[in-house]
Biotite code that builds the C-alpha atoms (Angstrom):
import biotite.structure as struc

atoms = struc.array([
    struc.Atom([-178.673, -179.628, 184.586], chain_id="A", res_id=1, res_name="UNK", atom_name="CA", element="C"),
    struc.Atom([-182.119, -180.196, 186.071], chain_id="A", res_id=2, res_name="UNK", atom_name="CA", element="C"),
    struc.Atom([-182.808, -177.867, 188.991], chain_id="A", res_id=3, res_name="UNK", atom_name="CA", element="C"),
    struc.Atom([-184.380, -179.052, 192.210], chain_id="A", res_id=4, res_name="UNK", atom_name="CA", element="C"),
    struc.Atom([-187.385, -177.157, 193.566], chain_id="A", res_id=5, res_name="UNK", atom_name="CA", element="C"),
    struc.Atom([-185.140, -175.497, 196.146], chain_id="A", res_id=6, res_name="UNK", atom_name="CA", element="C"),
    struc.Atom([-182.584, -174.464, 193.500], chain_id="A", res_id=7, res_name="UNK", atom_name="CA", element="C"),
    struc.Atom([-185.330, -173.122, 191.255], chain_id="A", res_id=8, res_name="UNK", atom_name="CA", element="C"),
    struc.Atom([-186.696, -171.045, 194.149], chain_id="A", res_id=9, res_name="UNK", atom_name="CA", element="C"),
    struc.Atom([-183.185, -169.811, 194.997], chain_id="A", res_id=10, res_name="UNK", atom_name="CA", element="C"),
    struc.Atom([-182.650, -168.822, 191.380], chain_id="A", res_id=11, res_name="UNK", atom_name="CA", element="C"),
    struc.Atom([-185.829, -166.717, 191.448], chain_id="A", res_id=12, res_name="UNK", atom_name="CA", element="C"),
    struc.Atom([-184.876, -165.128, 194.790], chain_id="A", res_id=13, res_name="UNK", atom_name="CA", element="C"),
    struc.Atom([-181.395, -164.254, 193.500], chain_id="A", res_id=14, res_name="UNK", atom_name="CA", element="C"),
    struc.Atom([-182.821, -162.711, 190.334], chain_id="A", res_id=15, res_name="UNK", atom_name="CA", element="C"),
    struc.Atom([-185.466, -160.725, 192.242], chain_id="A", res_id=16, res_name="UNK", atom_name="CA", element="C"),
    struc.Atom([-182.906, -159.435, 194.762], chain_id="A", res_id=17, res_name="UNK", atom_name="CA", element="C"),
    struc.Atom([-180.469, -158.461, 192.000], chain_id="A", res_id=18, res_name="UNK", atom_name="CA", element="C"),
    struc.Atom([-183.274, -156.675, 190.122], chain_id="A", res_id=19, res_name="UNK", atom_name="CA", element="C"),
    struc.Atom([-184.354, -154.852, 193.296], chain_id="A", res_id=20, res_name="UNK", atom_name="CA", element="C"),
    struc.Atom([-180.795, -153.705, 194.058], chain_id="A", res_id=21, res_name="UNK", atom_name="CA", element="C"),
    struc.Atom([-180.059, -152.886, 190.418], chain_id="A", res_id=22, res_name="UNK", atom_name="CA", element="C"),
    struc.Atom([-183.108, -150.667, 190.140], chain_id="A", res_id=23, res_name="UNK", atom_name="CA", element="C"),
    struc.Atom([-182.222, -148.936, 193.399], chain_id="A", res_id=24, res_name="UNK", atom_name="CA", element="C"),
    struc.Atom([-178.457, -148.517, 192.977], chain_id="A", res_id=25, res_name="UNK", atom_name="CA", element="C"),
    struc.Atom([-177.789, -149.191, 189.280], chain_id="A", res_id=26, res_name="UNK", atom_name="CA", element="C"),
    struc.Atom([-176.908, -152.602, 187.881], chain_id="A", res_id=27, res_name="UNK", atom_name="CA", element="C"),
    struc.Atom([-173.219, -151.745, 187.509], chain_id="A", res_id=28, res_name="UNK", atom_name="CA", element="C"),
    struc.Atom([-172.793, -151.077, 191.214], chain_id="A", res_id=29, res_name="UNK", atom_name="CA", element="C"),
    struc.Atom([-174.508, -154.236, 192.480], chain_id="A", res_id=30, res_name="UNK", atom_name="CA", element="C"),
    struc.Atom([-171.941, -156.784, 193.612], chain_id="A", res_id=31, res_name="UNK", atom_name="CA", element="C"),
    struc.Atom([-172.818, -160.454, 193.760], chain_id="A", res_id=32, res_name="UNK", atom_name="CA", element="C"),
    struc.Atom([-171.292, -160.464, 197.256], chain_id="A", res_id=33, res_name="UNK", atom_name="CA", element="C"),
    struc.Atom([-174.015, -157.988, 198.243], chain_id="A", res_id=34, res_name="UNK", atom_name="CA", element="C"),
    struc.Atom([-176.759, -160.204, 196.757], chain_id="A", res_id=35, res_name="UNK", atom_name="CA", element="C"),
    struc.Atom([-175.322, -163.260, 198.524], chain_id="A", res_id=36, res_name="UNK", atom_name="CA", element="C"),
    struc.Atom([-175.099, -161.396, 201.835], chain_id="A", res_id=37, res_name="UNK", atom_name="CA", element="C"),
    struc.Atom([-178.682, -160.091, 201.658], chain_id="A", res_id=38, res_name="UNK", atom_name="CA", element="C"),
    struc.Atom([-180.001, -163.580, 200.872], chain_id="A", res_id=39, res_name="UNK", atom_name="CA", element="C"),
    struc.Atom([-177.711, -165.308, 203.404], chain_id="A", res_id=40, res_name="UNK", atom_name="CA", element="C"),
    struc.Atom([-176.243, -167.592, 200.756], chain_id="A", res_id=41, res_name="UNK", atom_name="CA", element="C"),
    struc.Atom([-172.749, -168.028, 199.371], chain_id="A", res_id=42, res_name="UNK", atom_name="CA", element="C"),
    struc.Atom([-171.509, -166.373, 196.202], chain_id="A", res_id=43, res_name="UNK", atom_name="CA", element="C"),
    struc.Atom([-170.688, -169.902, 195.046], chain_id="A", res_id=44, res_name="UNK", atom_name="CA", element="C"),
    struc.Atom([-174.423, -170.722, 195.183], chain_id="A", res_id=45, res_name="UNK", atom_name="CA", element="C"),
    struc.Atom([-175.123, -167.805, 192.840], chain_id="A", res_id=46, res_name="UNK", atom_name="CA", element="C"),
    struc.Atom([-172.495, -169.029, 190.371], chain_id="A", res_id=47, res_name="UNK", atom_name="CA", element="C"),
    struc.Atom([-173.966, -172.530, 190.446], chain_id="A", res_id=48, res_name="UNK", atom_name="CA", element="C"),
    struc.Atom([-177.266, -171.069, 189.246], chain_id="A", res_id=49, res_name="UNK", atom_name="CA", element="C"),
    struc.Atom([-176.006, -168.194, 187.050], chain_id="A", res_id=50, res_name="UNK", atom_name="CA", element="C"),
    struc.Atom([-172.814, -168.515, 185.024], chain_id="A", res_id=51, res_name="UNK", atom_name="CA", element="C"),
    struc.Atom([-172.059, -164.782, 185.218], chain_id="A", res_id=52, res_name="UNK", atom_name="CA", element="C"),
    struc.Atom([-173.523, -161.349, 185.908], chain_id="A", res_id=53, res_name="UNK", atom_name="CA", element="C"),
    struc.Atom([-174.827, -161.029, 182.335], chain_id="A", res_id=54, res_name="UNK", atom_name="CA", element="C"),
    struc.Atom([-176.815, -164.259, 182.731], chain_id="A", res_id=55, res_name="UNK", atom_name="CA", element="C"),
    struc.Atom([-178.338, -162.799, 185.885], chain_id="A", res_id=56, res_name="UNK", atom_name="CA", element="C"),
    struc.Atom([-179.251, -159.522, 184.151], chain_id="A", res_id=57, res_name="UNK", atom_name="CA", element="C"),
    struc.Atom([-180.722, -161.516, 181.246], chain_id="A", res_id=58, res_name="UNK", atom_name="CA", element="C"),
    struc.Atom([-182.896, -163.393, 183.751], chain_id="A", res_id=59, res_name="UNK", atom_name="CA", element="C"),
    struc.Atom([-184.053, -160.038, 185.159], chain_id="A", res_id=60, res_name="UNK", atom_name="CA", element="C"),
    struc.Atom([-184.950, -158.784, 181.672], chain_id="A", res_id=61, res_name="UNK", atom_name="CA", element="C"),
    struc.Atom([-186.815, -161.993, 180.869], chain_id="A", res_id=62, res_name="UNK", atom_name="CA", element="C"),
    struc.Atom([-188.657, -161.758, 184.199], chain_id="A", res_id=63, res_name="UNK", atom_name="CA", element="C"),
    struc.Atom([-189.824, -158.215, 183.416], chain_id="A", res_id=64, res_name="UNK", atom_name="CA", element="C"),
    struc.Atom([-191.065, -159.212, 179.957], chain_id="A", res_id=65, res_name="UNK", atom_name="CA", element="C"),
    struc.Atom([-192.811, -162.315, 181.310], chain_id="A", res_id=66, res_name="UNK", atom_name="CA", element="C"),
    struc.Atom([-194.515, -160.106, 183.872], chain_id="A", res_id=67, res_name="UNK", atom_name="CA", element="C"),
    struc.Atom([-195.704, -157.850, 181.033], chain_id="A", res_id=68, res_name="UNK", atom_name="CA", element="C"),
    struc.Atom([-197.005, -160.862, 179.090], chain_id="A", res_id=69, res_name="UNK", atom_name="CA", element="C"),
    struc.Atom([-198.885, -162.137, 182.134], chain_id="A", res_id=70, res_name="UNK", atom_name="CA", element="C"),
    struc.Atom([-200.506, -158.732, 182.617], chain_id="A", res_id=71, res_name="UNK", atom_name="CA", element="C"),
    struc.Atom([-201.544, -158.083, 179.018], chain_id="A", res_id=72, res_name="UNK", atom_name="CA", element="C"),
    struc.Atom([-202.769, -161.576, 178.072], chain_id="A", res_id=73, res_name="UNK", atom_name="CA", element="C"),
    struc.Atom([-206.215, -161.141, 179.696], chain_id="A", res_id=74, res_name="UNK", atom_name="CA", element="C"),
    struc.Atom([-206.695, -157.809, 177.907], chain_id="A", res_id=75, res_name="UNK", atom_name="CA", element="C"),
    struc.Atom([-205.839, -159.278, 174.509], chain_id="A", res_id=76, res_name="UNK", atom_name="CA", element="C"),
    struc.Atom([-208.349, -162.086, 175.089], chain_id="A", res_id=77, res_name="UNK", atom_name="CA", element="C"),
    struc.Atom([-211.125, -159.831, 176.460], chain_id="A", res_id=78, res_name="UNK", atom_name="CA", element="C"),
    struc.Atom([-213.899, -159.867, 173.809], chain_id="A", res_id=79, res_name="UNK", atom_name="CA", element="C"),
    struc.Atom([-215.913, -157.163, 175.577], chain_id="A", res_id=80, res_name="UNK", atom_name="CA", element="C"),
    struc.Atom([-213.238, -154.486, 175.228], chain_id="A", res_id=81, res_name="UNK", atom_name="CA", element="C"),
    struc.Atom([-213.279, -152.024, 172.308], chain_id="A", res_id=82, res_name="UNK", atom_name="CA", element="C"),
    struc.Atom([-210.274, -152.591, 169.985], chain_id="A", res_id=83, res_name="UNK", atom_name="CA", element="C"),
    struc.Atom([-208.856, -149.057, 170.288], chain_id="A", res_id=84, res_name="UNK", atom_name="CA", element="C"),
    struc.Atom([-209.300, -149.068, 174.069], chain_id="A", res_id=85, res_name="UNK", atom_name="CA", element="C"),
    struc.Atom([-207.531, -152.425, 174.072], chain_id="A", res_id=86, res_name="UNK", atom_name="CA", element="C"),
    struc.Atom([-204.535, -151.085, 172.098], chain_id="A", res_id=87, res_name="UNK", atom_name="CA", element="C"),
    struc.Atom([-204.258, -147.945, 174.240], chain_id="A", res_id=88, res_name="UNK", atom_name="CA", element="C"),
    struc.Atom([-204.666, -149.960, 177.440], chain_id="A", res_id=89, res_name="UNK", atom_name="CA", element="C"),
    struc.Atom([-201.941, -152.392, 176.360], chain_id="A", res_id=90, res_name="UNK", atom_name="CA", element="C"),
    struc.Atom([-199.505, -149.616, 175.482], chain_id="A", res_id=91, res_name="UNK", atom_name="CA", element="C"),
    struc.Atom([-200.301, -147.862, 178.776], chain_id="A", res_id=92, res_name="UNK", atom_name="CA", element="C"),
    struc.Atom([-199.857, -151.050, 180.808], chain_id="A", res_id=93, res_name="UNK", atom_name="CA", element="C"),
    struc.Atom([-196.505, -151.787, 179.173], chain_id="A", res_id=94, res_name="UNK", atom_name="CA", element="C"),
    struc.Atom([-195.446, -148.222, 179.924], chain_id="A", res_id=95, res_name="UNK", atom_name="CA", element="C"),
    struc.Atom([-196.512, -148.620, 183.567], chain_id="A", res_id=96, res_name="UNK", atom_name="CA", element="C"),
    struc.Atom([-194.760, -151.991, 183.873], chain_id="A", res_id=97, res_name="UNK", atom_name="CA", element="C"),
    struc.Atom([-191.531, -150.384, 182.671], chain_id="A", res_id=98, res_name="UNK", atom_name="CA", element="C"),
    struc.Atom([-191.912, -147.203, 184.732], chain_id="A", res_id=99, res_name="UNK", atom_name="CA", element="C"),
    struc.Atom([-189.223, -148.299, 187.193], chain_id="A", res_id=100, res_name="UNK", atom_name="CA", element="C"),
    struc.Atom([-186.509, -147.928, 184.511], chain_id="A", res_id=101, res_name="UNK", atom_name="CA", element="C"),
    struc.Atom([-184.813, -144.566, 184.880], chain_id="A", res_id=102, res_name="UNK", atom_name="CA", element="C"),
    struc.Atom([-182.921, -142.890, 182.069], chain_id="A", res_id=103, res_name="UNK", atom_name="CA", element="C"),
    struc.Atom([-179.667, -143.739, 183.899], chain_id="A", res_id=104, res_name="UNK", atom_name="CA", element="C"),
    struc.Atom([-180.529, -147.449, 184.087], chain_id="A", res_id=105, res_name="UNK", atom_name="CA", element="C"),
    struc.Atom([-181.458, -147.585, 180.411], chain_id="A", res_id=106, res_name="UNK", atom_name="CA", element="C"),
    struc.Atom([-178.228, -145.767, 179.534], chain_id="A", res_id=107, res_name="UNK", atom_name="CA", element="C"),
    struc.Atom([-176.220, -148.094, 181.771], chain_id="A", res_id=108, res_name="UNK", atom_name="CA", element="C"),
    struc.Atom([-177.575, -151.200, 180.052], chain_id="A", res_id=109, res_name="UNK", atom_name="CA", element="C"),
    struc.Atom([-177.121, -149.642, 176.588], chain_id="A", res_id=110, res_name="UNK", atom_name="CA", element="C"),
    struc.Atom([-173.497, -148.679, 177.290], chain_id="A", res_id=111, res_name="UNK", atom_name="CA", element="C"),
    struc.Atom([-172.191, -151.445, 179.554], chain_id="A", res_id=112, res_name="UNK", atom_name="CA", element="C"),
    struc.Atom([-174.182, -154.382, 178.232], chain_id="A", res_id=113, res_name="UNK", atom_name="CA", element="C"),
    struc.Atom([-174.893, -153.741, 174.517], chain_id="A", res_id=114, res_name="UNK", atom_name="CA", element="C"),
    struc.Atom([-175.722, -157.420, 173.911], chain_id="A", res_id=115, res_name="UNK", atom_name="CA", element="C"),
    struc.Atom([-178.262, -157.290, 176.729], chain_id="A", res_id=116, res_name="UNK", atom_name="CA", element="C"),
    struc.Atom([-179.734, -154.071, 175.332], chain_id="A", res_id=117, res_name="UNK", atom_name="CA", element="C"),
    struc.Atom([-180.103, -155.863, 171.995], chain_id="A", res_id=118, res_name="UNK", atom_name="CA", element="C"),
    struc.Atom([-181.947, -158.609, 173.899], chain_id="A", res_id=119, res_name="UNK", atom_name="CA", element="C"),
    struc.Atom([-184.261, -155.945, 175.387], chain_id="A", res_id=120, res_name="UNK", atom_name="CA", element="C"),
    struc.Atom([-184.910, -154.529, 171.905], chain_id="A", res_id=121, res_name="UNK", atom_name="CA", element="C"),
    struc.Atom([-185.650, -158.007, 170.487], chain_id="A", res_id=122, res_name="UNK", atom_name="CA", element="C"),
    struc.Atom([-188.026, -158.861, 173.332], chain_id="A", res_id=123, res_name="UNK", atom_name="CA", element="C"),
    struc.Atom([-189.731, -155.486, 172.985], chain_id="A", res_id=124, res_name="UNK", atom_name="CA", element="C"),
    struc.Atom([-190.121, -155.962, 169.223], chain_id="A", res_id=125, res_name="UNK", atom_name="CA", element="C"),
    struc.Atom([-191.675, -159.422, 169.686], chain_id="A", res_id=126, res_name="UNK", atom_name="CA", element="C"),
    struc.Atom([-194.352, -157.829, 171.833], chain_id="A", res_id=127, res_name="UNK", atom_name="CA", element="C"),
    struc.Atom([-194.829, -154.894, 169.475], chain_id="A", res_id=128, res_name="UNK", atom_name="CA", element="C"),
    struc.Atom([-195.440, -157.261, 166.566], chain_id="A", res_id=129, res_name="UNK", atom_name="CA", element="C"),
    struc.Atom([-198.423, -158.639, 168.479], chain_id="A", res_id=130, res_name="UNK", atom_name="CA", element="C"),
    struc.Atom([-200.030, -155.245, 168.036], chain_id="A", res_id=131, res_name="UNK", atom_name="CA", element="C"),
    struc.Atom([-200.138, -155.849, 164.299], chain_id="A", res_id=132, res_name="UNK", atom_name="CA", element="C"),
    struc.Atom([-203.149, -158.143, 164.659], chain_id="A", res_id=133, res_name="UNK", atom_name="CA", element="C"),
    struc.Atom([-204.904, -155.566, 166.832], chain_id="A", res_id=134, res_name="UNK", atom_name="CA", element="C"),
    struc.Atom([-204.273, -152.771, 164.332], chain_id="A", res_id=135, res_name="UNK", atom_name="CA", element="C"),
    struc.Atom([-205.492, -155.084, 161.556], chain_id="A", res_id=136, res_name="UNK", atom_name="CA", element="C"),
    struc.Atom([-208.702, -155.741, 163.498], chain_id="A", res_id=137, res_name="UNK", atom_name="CA", element="C"),
    struc.Atom([-209.135, -151.983, 164.056], chain_id="A", res_id=138, res_name="UNK", atom_name="CA", element="C"),
    struc.Atom([-208.603, -151.326, 160.350], chain_id="A", res_id=139, res_name="UNK", atom_name="CA", element="C"),
    struc.Atom([-211.156, -153.987, 159.356], chain_id="A", res_id=140, res_name="UNK", atom_name="CA", element="C"),
    struc.Atom([-213.695, -152.460, 161.748], chain_id="A", res_id=141, res_name="UNK", atom_name="CA", element="C"),
    struc.Atom([-213.061, -149.055, 160.194], chain_id="A", res_id=142, res_name="UNK", atom_name="CA", element="C"),
    struc.Atom([-211.971, -147.411, 163.445], chain_id="A", res_id=143, res_name="UNK", atom_name="CA", element="C"),
    struc.Atom([-208.544, -146.434, 162.097], chain_id="A", res_id=144, res_name="UNK", atom_name="CA", element="C"),
    struc.Atom([-207.513, -145.231, 158.657], chain_id="A", res_id=145, res_name="UNK", atom_name="CA", element="C"),
    struc.Atom([-206.762, -147.799, 155.968], chain_id="A", res_id=146, res_name="UNK", atom_name="CA", element="C"),
    struc.Atom([-203.039, -148.028, 156.674], chain_id="A", res_id=147, res_name="UNK", atom_name="CA", element="C"),
    struc.Atom([-201.121, -151.297, 156.548], chain_id="A", res_id=148, res_name="UNK", atom_name="CA", element="C"),
    struc.Atom([-200.749, -152.468, 160.188], chain_id="A", res_id=149, res_name="UNK", atom_name="CA", element="C"),
    struc.Atom([-197.130, -153.441, 159.462], chain_id="A", res_id=150, res_name="UNK", atom_name="CA", element="C"),
    struc.Atom([-196.408, -149.766, 158.747], chain_id="A", res_id=151, res_name="UNK", atom_name="CA", element="C"),
    struc.Atom([-198.119, -148.662, 161.964], chain_id="A", res_id=152, res_name="UNK", atom_name="CA", element="C"),
    struc.Atom([-196.118, -151.193, 163.989], chain_id="A", res_id=153, res_name="UNK", atom_name="CA", element="C"),
    struc.Atom([-192.868, -150.142, 162.247], chain_id="A", res_id=154, res_name="UNK", atom_name="CA", element="C"),
    struc.Atom([-193.656, -146.510, 163.066], chain_id="A", res_id=155, res_name="UNK", atom_name="CA", element="C"),
    struc.Atom([-194.297, -147.511, 166.660], chain_id="A", res_id=156, res_name="UNK", atom_name="CA", element="C"),
    struc.Atom([-191.100, -149.617, 166.864], chain_id="A", res_id=157, res_name="UNK", atom_name="CA", element="C"),
    struc.Atom([-188.861, -146.924, 165.371], chain_id="A", res_id=158, res_name="UNK", atom_name="CA", element="C"),
    struc.Atom([-190.433, -144.228, 167.544], chain_id="A", res_id=159, res_name="UNK", atom_name="CA", element="C"),
    struc.Atom([-189.825, -146.325, 170.648], chain_id="A", res_id=160, res_name="UNK", atom_name="CA", element="C"),
    struc.Atom([-186.231, -147.006, 169.563], chain_id="A", res_id=161, res_name="UNK", atom_name="CA", element="C"),
    struc.Atom([-185.538, -143.279, 169.214], chain_id="A", res_id=162, res_name="UNK", atom_name="CA", element="C"),
    struc.Atom([-187.600, -141.987, 172.141], chain_id="A", res_id=163, res_name="UNK", atom_name="CA", element="C"),
    struc.Atom([-186.024, -144.422, 174.623], chain_id="A", res_id=164, res_name="UNK", atom_name="CA", element="C"),
    struc.Atom([-182.399, -143.635, 173.826], chain_id="A", res_id=165, res_name="UNK", atom_name="CA", element="C"),
    struc.Atom([-180.614, -142.171, 176.812], chain_id="A", res_id=166, res_name="UNK", atom_name="CA", element="C"),
    struc.Atom([-179.661, -138.987, 174.938], chain_id="A", res_id=167, res_name="UNK", atom_name="CA", element="C"),
    struc.Atom([-183.255, -138.282, 173.888], chain_id="A", res_id=168, res_name="UNK", atom_name="CA", element="C"),
    struc.Atom([-184.650, -138.948, 177.357], chain_id="A", res_id=169, res_name="UNK", atom_name="CA", element="C"),
    struc.Atom([-181.977, -136.780, 178.965], chain_id="A", res_id=170, res_name="UNK", atom_name="CA", element="C"),
    struc.Atom([-182.487, -133.921, 176.479], chain_id="A", res_id=171, res_name="UNK", atom_name="CA", element="C"),
    struc.Atom([-186.243, -133.888, 177.086], chain_id="A", res_id=172, res_name="UNK", atom_name="CA", element="C"),
    struc.Atom([-186.087, -134.863, 180.778], chain_id="A", res_id=173, res_name="UNK", atom_name="CA", element="C"),
    struc.Atom([-188.271, -137.949, 180.284], chain_id="A", res_id=174, res_name="UNK", atom_name="CA", element="C"),
    struc.Atom([-188.341, -141.334, 181.967], chain_id="A", res_id=175, res_name="UNK", atom_name="CA", element="C"),
    struc.Atom([-188.683, -144.530, 179.941], chain_id="A", res_id=176, res_name="UNK", atom_name="CA", element="C"),
    struc.Atom([-192.359, -144.711, 180.878], chain_id="A", res_id=177, res_name="UNK", atom_name="CA", element="C"),
    struc.Atom([-192.987, -141.064, 179.965], chain_id="A", res_id=178, res_name="UNK", atom_name="CA", element="C"),
    struc.Atom([-191.352, -141.619, 176.570], chain_id="A", res_id=179, res_name="UNK", atom_name="CA", element="C"),
    struc.Atom([-193.676, -144.559, 175.859], chain_id="A", res_id=180, res_name="UNK", atom_name="CA", element="C"),
    struc.Atom([-196.706, -142.528, 176.973], chain_id="A", res_id=181, res_name="UNK", atom_name="CA", element="C"),
    struc.Atom([-195.693, -139.656, 174.687], chain_id="A", res_id=182, res_name="UNK", atom_name="CA", element="C"),
    struc.Atom([-195.467, -142.007, 171.698], chain_id="A", res_id=183, res_name="UNK", atom_name="CA", element="C"),
    struc.Atom([-198.906, -143.442, 172.482], chain_id="A", res_id=184, res_name="UNK", atom_name="CA", element="C"),
    struc.Atom([-200.395, -139.967, 172.804], chain_id="A", res_id=185, res_name="UNK", atom_name="CA", element="C"),
    struc.Atom([-198.935, -138.738, 169.505], chain_id="A", res_id=186, res_name="UNK", atom_name="CA", element="C"),
    struc.Atom([-199.913, -141.927, 167.655], chain_id="A", res_id=187, res_name="UNK", atom_name="CA", element="C"),
    struc.Atom([-203.532, -141.928, 168.796], chain_id="A", res_id=188, res_name="UNK", atom_name="CA", element="C"),
    struc.Atom([-204.274, -138.247, 169.376], chain_id="A", res_id=189, res_name="UNK", atom_name="CA", element="C"),
    struc.Atom([-201.985, -136.676, 166.775], chain_id="A", res_id=190, res_name="UNK", atom_name="CA", element="C"),
    struc.Atom([-200.432, -133.248, 167.123], chain_id="A", res_id=191, res_name="UNK", atom_name="CA", element="C"),
    struc.Atom([-203.363, -131.089, 166.022], chain_id="A", res_id=192, res_name="UNK", atom_name="CA", element="C"),
    struc.Atom([-205.419, -129.352, 168.684], chain_id="A", res_id=193, res_name="UNK", atom_name="CA", element="C"),
    struc.Atom([-209.060, -130.314, 168.857], chain_id="A", res_id=194, res_name="UNK", atom_name="CA", element="C"),
    struc.Atom([-211.520, -127.418, 168.826], chain_id="A", res_id=195, res_name="UNK", atom_name="CA", element="C"),
])
């Protein structure tokens, strides 16, 4: 079904309102009646544009990742930026863009919507694979050790998978953003003290 301009705008407004309420109150507790009331539309209008709550949450996830892509694209294309600064800046920006996710929200999505969490992991991995070309460029320039970029990206992906699990974040009292920052710090600065 082709959406009209008005319907397309409504769809965006619904998604943004649901995301706002979900981040504030938890996605599980947000009722579509509440979204409809706050936007002064009918619940029927929401269901015309989103088949169910999972479709709405998927739209929120896709919106967040598109926002990340829009933010990092200029950095990737910036020829004046040093390659290592570029990688660190990208990882930092992604961490900042995801800073609104609390450990409870991540846990909620992992537990209540495992298919949606898998979607998050897939989207995250697509973006992580883009780093492979940056690590390859850094290796060719001799600014990082001669390690296969695929291995570096796998290390990064597996670290992120483990460090962003609800249990890990709860045990170490970390937010999603703090977990990503910790991984970046360990990867680029190591664990040895500098004299």
